[in-house]
C-alpha positions in Angstrom: 37.2 237.4 -48.5 40.8 236.5 -48.7 41.9 239.9 -47.7 39.8 239.5 -44.5 41.4 236.2 -43.7 44.8 237.6 -44.5 44.1 240.5 -42.0 42.8 238.2 -39.3 45.9 236.1 -39.7 48.2 239.1 -39.4 46.2 240.2 -36.3 46.5 236.8 -34.7 50.2 236.6 -35.5 50.8 239.9 -34.0 48.9 239.2 -30.9 51.1 236.0 -30.6 54.3 237.9 -30.9 53.0 240.5 -28.3 52.1 237.7 -25.8 55.5 236.1 -26.3 57.2 239.4 -25.8 55.1 239.8 -22.5 56.1 236.6 -21.4 59.8 237.3 -21.8 59.2 240.6 -20.0 57.7 238.9 -17.1 60.4 236.3 -16.8 63.0 238.9 -16.9 61.0 240.8 -14.0 60.8 237.5 -12.1 64.5 237.0 -12.6 65.2 240.4 -10.9 63.3 239.4 -7.9 65.0 236.2 -7.5 68.2 235.9 -5.3 71.4 235.8 -7.1 72.2 232.2 -6.1 69.0 230.9 -7.7 69.5 232.9 -10.8 73.0 231.6 -11.1 71.9 228.1 -10.5 69.2 228.3 -13.4 71.8 230.1 -15.7 74.2 227.0 -15.1 71.4 224.5 -15.8 70.5 226.1 -19.1 74.3 226.5 -20.1 75.0 222.8 -19.2 72.2 221.7 -21.5 73.3 224.0 -24.3 76.8 222.5 -24.2 75.3 218.9 -24.5 73.3 220.2 -27.5 76.5 221.6 -29.0 78.4 218.6 -28.5 75.6 216.4 -29.9 75.3 218.6 -33.2 79.1 218.6 -33.8 79.2 214.8 -33.3 81.7 214.8 -30.5 79.8 212.6 -28.5 77.8 209.5 -29.4 74.1 209.1 -28.8 74.3 206.6 -25.9 76.9 208.5 -24.1 75.8 212.2 -24.7 75.7 212.8 -20.9 79.1 212.9 -19.1 79.4 212.0 -15.5 79.9 215.5 -14.5 76.8 216.6 -16.2 74.8 213.8 -14.3 76.3 214.9 -10.9 75.7 218.6 -11.6 71.9 217.8 -12.3 71.7 215.4 -9.2 73.0 218.4 -7.1 70.6 220.8 -8.7 67.7 218.6 -8.2 68.3 218.6 -4.5 69.0 222.4 -4.1 66.9 224.2 -6.8 63.2 224.3 -6.4 61.3 223.9 -9.8 64.2 222.2 -11.5 61.8 220.3 -13.5 60.8 223.4 -15.6 64.4 223.7 -16.6 64.9 220.2 -18.0 64.8 220.3 -21.7 67.4 217.6 -23.2 66.3 215.0 -20.9 63.2 213.9 -18.7 62.9 214.4 -14.9 62.5 210.8 -14.4 66.2 210.4 -16.1 67.6 212.9 -13.5 65.8 211.0 -10.6 67.3 207.7 -11.8 70.7 209.2 -11.9 70.0 210.4 -8.1 69.2 206.7 -7.4 72.3 205.4 -8.7 74.4 208.2 -7.1 72.9 207.3 -3.7 73.7 203.4 -4.3 77.2 204.3 -5.2 77.7 206.4 -2.0 76.0 204.0 0.2 78.2 201.2 -1.2 81.4 203.2 -0.5 80.2 203.9 3.0 79.2 200.3 3.5 82.5 199.0 2.5 84.0 196.2 4.7 86.3 196.7 7.6 86.3 198.6 10.8 88.2 201.6 11.8 91.1 200.6 14.1 91.0 201.7 17.6 93.5 204.4 18.6 96.5 203.3 20.8 95.4 205.9 23.3 92.0 204.8 23.7 93.0 201.0 24.1 95.4 202.3 26.9 92.6 204.1 28.5 90.3 201.2 28.3 92.9 199.0 30.2 93.5 201.6 32.9 89.8 202.1 33.5 89.1 198.4 33.6 92.1 197.8 35.9 91.4 200.8 38.3 87.5 199.9 38.4 87.2 196.1 38.4 83.5 196.2 39.0 82.9 198.2 35.8 81.6 196.4 32.8 82.0 197.2 28.9 79.0 199.4 28.7 79.9 201.6 31.7 83.5 202.2 30.3 82.1 202.9 26.9 79.9 205.4 28.6 82.7 207.0 30.4 85.0 207.3 27.1 81.8 209.0 25.4 81.7 211.5 28.4 85.4 212.3 28.0 85.0 213.1 24.3 86.7 210.0 22.9 85.4 208.1 19.9 84.3 204.9 21.8 84.1 201.7 19.8 81.3 199.1 20.5 80.9 197.0 23.7 82.5 193.9 22.2 85.6 195.9 21.2 85.9 197.5 24.5 85.5 194.0 26.3 88.4 192.9 24.2 90.7 195.4 25.4 89.7 195.2 29.1 92.1 193.7 31.7 91.2 190.4 32.7 91.5 189.6 36.5 93.5 186.5 37.3 91.9 186.2 40.7 88.3 184.9 40.9 85.7 187.6 41.4 84.1 187.3 45.1 80.3 186.7 45.2 78.7 189.9 45.9 75.0 190.6 46.4 73.7 191.9 43.0 70.3 193.5 42.2 68.4 190.4 41.7 69.1 188.8 45.1 68.3 192.0 46.6 64.9 192.0 45.2 64.3 188.6 46.1 65.2 189.1 49.8 63.0 192.1 50.0 60.2 190.8 47.9 57.7 190.9 50.8 58.1 194.6 51.5 58.8 195.9 48.0 56.2 197.8 45.9 56.5 198.9 42.4 55.4 202.4 41.0 54.8 203.2 37.2 53.5 206.2 35.5 52.4 205.6 32.0 50.1 206.8 29.2 47.3 205.1 27.4 45.6 206.5 24.2 41.8 206.1 24.0 39.7 205.4 20.8 38.9 209.1 20.7 42.8 209.9 20.6 42.8 211.2 24.2 45.9 210.7 26.3 45.4 209.4 29.7 47.9 209.2 32.5 47.8 206.3 34.7 49.7 206.0 38.1 49.9 202.4 39.3 51.2 200.9 42.5 51.9 197.1 42.4 52.5 194.8 45.4 55.4 192.3 44.7 54.6 189.9 47.4 50.9 189.4 46.7 51.2 190.2 42.8 48.3 192.5 43.0 47.5 196.1 42.2 47.4 198.2 45.3 46.4 201.4 44.0 45.8 203.1 40.5 44.7 206.6 39.3 43.7 207.9 36.0 43.8 211.5 34.9 43.7 213.4 31.7 45.5 216.2 33.2 48.4 215.4 35.7 50.0 217.9 37.8 52.7 217.5 40.8 50.1 217.8 43.4 47.9 215.1 42.0 50.8 212.8 41.8 51.8 213.5 45.4 48.3 212.8 46.6 48.2 209.6 44.7 51.3 208.4 46.1 50.1 209.4 49.6 46.7 207.5 49.1 48.5 204.3 48.1 49.7 204.1 51.8 46.1 203.6 52.9 45.6 200.5 50.5 47.9 198.7 53.0 45.1 198.8 55.4 43.0 196.3 53.5 45.9 193.6 53.2 45.2 192.0 56.5 42.0 192.2 58.6 42.5 194.9 61.5 42.1 194.0 65.0 39.4 196.5 65.8 36.4 197.6 63.8 37.1 201.4 64.0 40.3 200.9 62.2 38.5 199.5 59.1 36.1 202.5 59.2 38.9 204.9 59.5 40.8 203.2 56.4 37.6 203.2 54.3 36.9 206.8 55.2 40.4 208.0 54.4 40.6 206.3 51.1 37.2 207.2 50.0 37.8 211.0 51.0 41.0 211.1 49.2 39.7 209.7 46.0 36.9 212.1 46.3 39.4 215.1 46.5 41.3 213.7 43.5 38.1 213.0 41.4 40.0 209.7 40.2 37.9 207.1 38.6 38.6 203.5 39.6 
């Protein structure tokens, strides 16, 4: 009986040794298929941990400071560049590497968010003064946009406004956009083209014409498949809606407007 048990134990140990050797052979073949950069990174990861274990066994480093800053930075970089780096960790836990990554990001962000602004170059200051002097109607946003188009590192609008030339003469009153809209409110329409998502996650395209004077919707069209021809026809049909604003002097005009609008909507297959 003992001989049988001894034979079984030797067989099991032999099978275990063969499986382990097969595992090594498979790992070697897999390493041959990997790119050189990945193999070098894996080798560096293993050698760095081996160096830590040698320092620990020789007593060169204490227990609480066994990982040097260079070792931590190395593993933070490996965790970002190497796939499957968790399988190469042996002397610490993957959570420890992630904690090092969080600390490194906090230190980098603290350095990036340090107080103080970068001074504006003298050439940029002179260019801002020149643009504001030659174009007195330009604001800070316009000058900043011109600086960006010219390839300069443009500062914020408040900084641009600081270096702009202040005119000593009072600026004459000119008609801006708001008085223009108020003066032409009775003859102005607003056109908008926007999208609406339904409960079934279908995107519908809405064409809207709004009358500023009466504050009412003159015309709107909805379609799931917008085209240039549909948009042109919808804009053309919005002109017929003006027929319904005031009663026409003769009955046949009303009939013609209704007929034109109905026929146009039928061609577009638009739902109101």
